[in-house]
C-alpha positions, 0 to 999 in steps of 0.5 A, a space after each residue: 056723485 060719490 059719497 063725499 059730493 053726496 054728503 055735501 049736498 045733503 049737508 047744504 039742504 039741512 043747513 037751509 031747512 033745519 039750521 046748523 044747530 038742529 042738523 044731526 048726522 042722521 039728518 045729513 045721512 038721510 038727505 044724502 042717501 049715504 051712511 054714518 061712516 061716510 061723514 067720519 071717512 070724508 070729513 072727520 066730523 059733522 061739524 067740519 062737513 057742515 062748515 065746508 057746506 056753509 063755506 061752499 054755499 057762501 062761496 056760491 052766493 059770492 059768486 052770484 053777487 060778484 058776477 054783477 058788474 059793479 061799475 063805479 061810485 054810489 050807483 054800484 054800491 046801491 046795486 051791491 046792496 040791493 042784491 045782498 038784501 034781496 038774498 037775505 029775503 030770498 035765502 033766510 035759511 042760509 043766512 040763518 046758518 051763517 049765524 049759527 055756525 059763527 057761534 059754533 066755531 067760537 067753541 072749536 079752534 080748528 073750525 074758528 081757523 077755517 072760518 077765519 080764513 074764509 072771512 079773509 078771503 070774503 074781505 079781500 074779494 069785496 074789496 077787489 070787487 067794490 073798490 078796484 081802484 083803491 088797491 091800498 085801501 081795498 082790503 079796509 073797504 072789504 072789511 067794512 063791507 064784510 062787517 056791514 053785510 053781517 049786521 045788516 043781515 042780522 037785522 033783516 033776520 030779526 026784523 025785516 020790516 024795520 031793517 035798512 034798505 039798500 038806499 039807507 045803507 048807502 046813505 049811511 056810508 055816504 054820511 060816515 065818509 063825510 064825517 
């Protein structure tokens, strides 16, 4: 691997272990066995590097989630949410970093635009994956699932013992749809 890839892998490790706000450029350099100048040369800023690392980690997670054939109906939604909740518990560092980077992007228009583009792809991907037959409603369904992912994730990070289970999420979706 070259410095660019090494920096990205180091940034991923730092995000998981230290979180966004506690990761310094020196931490990334130490984790990647590179030098400070490499960050600026390859990514411009530490924040852009961390955002790229977060986007890649989220993409890798999305690929794992989408690799499971959802099938149709409520059973498919249940499998999807079981996988999401398992991820919240197995990879809390990834999800904490997701929240931290979201807040950070509110202070940086360039990072906010980049993250907004990533969110749009997530909404589209979720919609196509979870509602493949409803092309006209696919993006809307993806938007709802994305909002639910963020909210259920926050609940699991703050209070995992009382956060909703996959069954409760699906039951709630059913109740909302019926209303």
